[in-house]
C-alpha positions as CSV (number, residue, x, y, z in Angstrom):
1,M,-0.5,-22.7,-20.7
2,E,-0.5,-26.1,-19.0
3,V,1.9,-27.5,-21.6
4,L,4.6,-25.1,-20.3
5,T,4.4,-26.4,-16.7
6,G,7.9,-26.7,-15.2
7,Q,9.5,-24.5,-17.9
8,K,10.8,-20.9,-17.6
9,R,9.1,-18.4,-15.3
10,F,7.5,-15.3,-16.9
11,R,8.1,-12.1,-15.0
12,L,5.5,-9.4,-14.6
13,D,8.0,-6.7,-15.3
14,A,6.3,-4.4,-17.7
15,P,3.6,-2.5,-15.8
16,R,1.9,0.4,-17.6
17,W,2.5,2.7,-14.7
18,Q,5.0,2.6,-11.8
19,W,2.8,2.5,-8.6
20,A,2.6,1.1,-5.1
21,P,-0.5,-0.1,-3.3
22,T,-2.0,2.4,-0.8
23,V,-2.6,-0.5,1.6
24,D,-0.3,-3.3,2.6
25,G,-0.1,-6.2,0.2
26,E,2.3,-8.2,-1.9
27,I,2.6,-7.3,-5.6
28,V,2.6,-10.5,-7.8
29,C,5.7,-10.6,-10.0
30,D,5.1,-13.9,-11.9
31,L,2.6,-14.8,-14.6
32,W,1.9,-18.3,-13.2
33,D,1.3,-16.9,-9.7
34,G,-1.0,-14.1,-11.0
35,L,-3.0,-16.5,-13.2
36,N,-3.2,-19.1,-10.4
37,R,-4.5,-16.5,-7.9
38,I,-7.2,-15.4,-10.4
39,I,-8.3,-18.9,-11.5
40,H,-8.4,-20.3,-7.9
41,A,-9.5,-17.1,-6.2
42,Q,-11.8,-17.2,-3.2
43,T,-11.9,-13.4,-3.2
44,V,-11.3,-11.1,-6.1
45,E,-11.3,-7.3,-6.1
46,I,-11.0,-5.1,-9.1
47,G,-9.9,-1.7,-8.0
48,F,-8.2,1.5,-8.9
49,T,-5.6,3.6,-7.1
50,A,-4.7,7.2,-7.9
51,L,-1.7,7.7,-10.0
52,P,0.8,10.0,-8.3
53,S,0.5,13.6,-9.7
54,N,4.2,13.8,-10.5
55,V,3.8,11.1,-13.1
56,A,0.4,11.9,-14.5
57,V,0.4,12.6,-18.2
58,I,-3.0,14.3,-18.2
59,D,-3.3,17.9,-17.0
60,G,-5.2,17.9,-13.7
61,G,-4.5,14.3,-12.9
62,A,-7.7,12.3,-12.6
63,V,-5.8,9.2,-13.9
64,V,-6.1,5.9,-12.1
65,V,-4.2,2.7,-12.1
66,P,-6.4,-0.4,-12.3
67,Y,-5.4,-3.5,-10.4
68,I,-6.7,-7.0,-9.5
69,R,-6.4,-8.2,-5.9
70,A,-6.9,-11.9,-5.4
71,A,-6.6,-14.4,-2.6
72,T,-6.8,-18.2,-2.7
73,D,-7.3,-20.8,0.0
74,R,-3.5,-21.1,0.1
75,K,-2.2,-17.6,-0.7
76,Q,-2.8,-14.2,0.9
77,S,-4.5,-11.4,-1.0
78,A,-2.0,-9.8,-3.4
79,F,-2.1,-7.2,-6.1
80,I,-1.9,-8.2,-9.8
81,D,-1.2,-5.6,-12.5
82,P,-3.4,-6.4,-15.5
83,F,-1.2,-4.6,-18.0
84,A,1.9,-6.5,-16.8
85,L,-0.1,-9.7,-16.8
86,A,-1.2,-9.2,-20.4
87,H,2.3,-8.1,-21.5
88,A,4.0,-11.2,-19.9
89,F,1.5,-13.5,-21.7
90,L,1.7,-11.8,-25.1
91,Y,5.4,-11.1,-25.3
92,Q,6.9,-13.9,-23.1
93,A,4.6,-16.9,-22.8
94,L,2.8,-16.8,-26.2
95,P,6.0,-17.0,-28.2
96,V,7.1,-20.1,-26.2
97,L,3.6,-21.6,-26.7
98,E,3.8,-21.0,-30.4
99,R,7.3,-22.5,-30.6
100,T,6.1,-25.6,-28.5
101,Q,3.1,-26.0,-30.8
102,R,5.3,-25.9,-34.0
103,E,7.7,-28.5,-32.5
104,H,4.8,-30.7,-31.5
105,I,3.3,-30.7,-35.0
106,Q,6.6,-31.5,-36.7
């Protein structure tokens, strides 16, 4: 990922579920920011929040939304959606990395 420094930003815009934190906190919307917070985290919390019953696809609810919450020495604690993080890497960043690698080899 370091070879892409300074290039296009990769948005965390494909969450698995639409949700909002039950406590105050920013939701990270950028792949770089999310990865930076995880790599340099001073505190990391892996948690789950209940999926609103009106969007649950399983009878009886009992569905939860996983999240990562991380803070660094420079950034406040914020929520990171692991599904959006993976999607941004696989479908936005990885194709750019592969293209960059092919261009570097030629």
